N, C-alpha and C positions, 0 to 999 in steps of 0.2 A: 745197334747190333741185338737180334733176338735169338738165343740159344733155346732148345730142350734140353731139361734135363731128366732120361729115365730112370729112376731112382725110387724101389720099394720102401727102402725104412728111411722112415720117417723124418728121423732125426739126421741122417746124414744129409736126405734132400734138402730141409731147412738151412742144415749149414751152409751146404753148397750154393745153393738159392742165395742167401744172403751177402756171400762173397765174391757172388758174379756183381749181384746187384751195388755192390760197397764202387763195383771197377765200372757200374758206368751202362753195364748189360740188361736189356730186359729177359726174364725168364718165364719160360712155362716148365713148370713140373709134371712127372708125368710117373706112375707109379704100376703102369700094365702094358703088357707088350701089345695088344689088340690096340689097346689106345694110341699109344704110342705110331703103332703104321698107322692108324688114320692121321693123325696131327701130320707126321710127314709129310703124308700122300696131297694133303690139303694147305699146310702152312710151309712159305719160301725159309723156314732157319738159316740162317749165316753156321751155325755152329751144333751140333750136337754131342751130348753128356751121357753117355751109354754102360749102364750095368748090366753082367750079363746075367746073373741071378734072378730071374723076375718071378713072380708069380706063377705068370699062366704062360710062363713060356719061356725058351732059351735067346738074350738078346744076341747070342750068336748067330742064331738061324735069323733073325732080324735085320740084323747087318746084310747079309748074303743074300736076304730080299732086297734090303733097299737097293744095293749097288745090283742086284740083278736089275733093277727098273730102270738101271740110269741116274740115279741122283747120286751124285758126288758130295755134296754135304762134307764137310770135314767131320771124323766122328769121333772124341777120346773115349776110350772103352777102361767103365772101373771094373774092378774085378777082386776078388780074394783069392781065384784062381791063379798060384804064383809059380807053377811048374814053366819048365822054357816051351816045354812043347802048347800047354795052354795061352804063351803069348806068340807063339807062331800061328797055333790056329788062327787066333785074333786079326793078325797080320795081314793073314791067308785070305782072310775071309774079307779084307776091306779095311781095315781098321787104319787110323792113320797117326796113332800114338796111342799106350797103351799106360794104366797108372792102377797100381797095385796097391790093394787099401789093408791096414792105416793109409793115410798119405796126409801131408801138410796142406790146407789150405792153400796158399800162397803159390805152392807148387799145381796145384790143380789150376789158377789162373793163370801161370804164367805160360804152362803148356797150352792151355784155350787158346790165348793169345799168340802163340807160335804159331798156331794153326792157321789162323784168321792171316798173318804176316806171311805164309808162303806163298808163291804167284800164282794169282789165281784166288784169291783167299782175299775176306773183304776188307783185312786191315792193311793199310798201306802204312808204312813209317812216319812219312810229312805231311801233309799236306799245304800247298798256298793257294793263297788266293788275294790278289789286289798285294795288299799290306798287313796281312793277314797270314800265319805261319797256323799251322797247327800240329802239335807233335801227337800222334794217334796212342802212341803208347805210353806215356807221362799223364795225357790227358792236358794238357799245357796248351794254352792260346795265346796268342803274342801278335798287339798291334804293333806294327814300327815298331816293333824289339822292346815293348813294355807289356806286361802284362796286364792279361785281361781275367777278371773272375767272373766265372759263369756259373750254373746250375747244373748237374749231372745232368737233367735233359735239355737244356737249351745248350750243353754241351752236345750232345746226343744228336739236337736237331740241324747244327753248325754242321757237326761231321758230315751227316747225308748233304746237306745242300753243295758243300765243299766240294763232296765226291762227285757231285751230278752238275756242277758249274756252268750255266751256261744252259741247262736242260730244266723243265717244269718239274718238277717234283710232288707228286699227289698227295696231297693229305692224308689219303688213307694208307697209302706206303710211310709215312712217319707216325700215325697211328699203330700200325703192325709191327713197325721195328723197337719202337719207343715204352709199349706197353704192353706186360702179358696179359695173358686170359683169365688170370685171378685179378688185377688191374683194376682200381674204378676210374672211367675211362669217359667224363663229362663233354658235350659237345664243343663247348668252347674251349678244350685244353691244349691244343693245338696252337689257335691261334694266340692264346693269352702268353704261352711259351716265346711265339714267333715275335709278338709283342715286345714283352721283354728285352728278346737275344738284341731286335733291331737298335731299340731306346739303346743299350750297352755299348752298342759297335758304334754307334753314332756318335756318344757321347765320348767314345776314344780316337774319333777320326777316321775309323776304318772307310777305306776307299769300297769297300764293297758293299752291296747295297741287297736287300731283300725286299723281291715284289711280289706282290699277290696277284697271283690269278682266278679270279672269282669264281667260284664251282668249281677250281679243280687244285690248286695244289701253288706252290710258291718257286718260286725263283731267285738264284742266285748273281749277280753282275759284277764285273768291275765297275765303279763307276768311270775309270779315267780310262776306258776304253771306247 
């Protein structure tokens, strides 16, 4: 899952980014309204965390513009404005949730996940394919009821493939979802992760297989079908 954090206070932005990275998200951090406007227009983020007090504009206006263009990306608003009328204004402008500064990072991560679990959101609760079960909340993968230890990016790849089981997932989509704009991405990064993931699934007798569709991407299928 790829998230956009729009926050101009560098310390808060880094704390938020680190907390979300630890939970397996790819995160882009932007500190200006205009840059956020451009990013949201060109990148299909799974959710946005938006501060209202930005140096070059009001985040509330940006939110209204976003909804006016029909962009339904889930938005969690961060602000120091704690009056009831401010919270109402944010929700009326199209915010999905509201978090008052200062806040606990654990709560921010939990609220972000809650947005993604809503109907139509990017997170389901449990994914199943073959004899593999993936708890997207606990980030726990089990093969025939035995735990499977995966790296953060292996888990992210498996999640995307399981959500689109039976359909080809382009390599470029995995790159966009797994890496933020500030992450270094080598050309063979995804193939290497897929290779390790495929090997671990085989070693644990998983009945799902990851096929490489040359020049396009990857396809997850149940070998028993």
